[in-house]
C-alpha positions in Angstrom: 0.1 0.1 -0.2 1.8 3.1 -0.8 2.2 6.0 1.5 1.9 9.9 1.0 4.7 12.1 2.6 5.5 12.4 6.2 5.2 15.8 7.8 7.0 16.5 11.3 5.1 19.0 12.9 4.4 21.0 16.3 0.9 20.4 17.2 -0.2 21.4 21.1 3.2 21.9 22.5 4.3 18.2 21.2 5.9 17.2 18.2 4.2 14.2 15.9 4.9 13.0 12.3 1.7 12.7 10.1 1.4 10.7 6.8 -0.3 12.2 4.3 -3.6 10.9 3.3 -4.1 8.8 6.0 -5.0 9.5 9.8 -1.6 8.4 11.2 -0.1 9.7 13.8 3.4 8.9 15.2 4.5 10.4 18.9 4.4 12.5 20.7 7.5 13.2 20.9 9.1 15.8 23.8 11.7 17.4 21.3 12.2 17.9 17.8 14.9 16.0 16.9 13.6 13.3 18.4 10.4 13.9 16.0 12.6 14.2 12.9 14.3 10.8 13.9 11.1 9.0 13.2 9.9 10.9 10.7 13.2 10.5 8.2 12.9 6.5 8.9 9.5 6.3 8.2 9.7 8.3 4.8 12.7 6.5 4.1 10.6 3.3 4.6 7.7 4.7 2.1 10.3 6.2 0.0 8.3 9.0 0.2 9.2 13.1 1.1 10.2 14.2 4.3 8.9 17.2 5.6 9.9 19.3 8.4 8.1 22.1 9.8 9.0 24.7 12.5 7.1 26.1 15.1 5.7 28.8 12.5 4.2 26.1 10.6 6.7 27.0 7.5 8.9 24.1 6.1 12.0 24.5 7.5 13.5 21.3 5.6 12.0 19.0 2.5 14.2 15.6 1.7 13.1 12.7 -1.0 14.0 9.2 0.1 13.1 6.8 -2.8 11.6 7.4 -6.2 12.0 11.1 -7.4 10.5 11.8 -10.5 12.2 15.3 -11.6 14.7 15.2 -14.4 17.2 17.4 -12.7 20.6 16.9 -12.4 23.0 17.0 -9.3 
């Protein structure tokens, strides 16, 4: 079963990992670092994007694990 992107987000004082297109939430985590580590592992397993958001809700980092359909050298 394909999974969507993994988002690491801050909700109500805790860090969570949400899987796009599902109701799956992984956490909570006390620190952003713990959540990012788990989110990276989930994204690698799903071969998807890992989107890391800050306290302000803005994207701070984004990584692709697995298939990257873009044809951009480098």
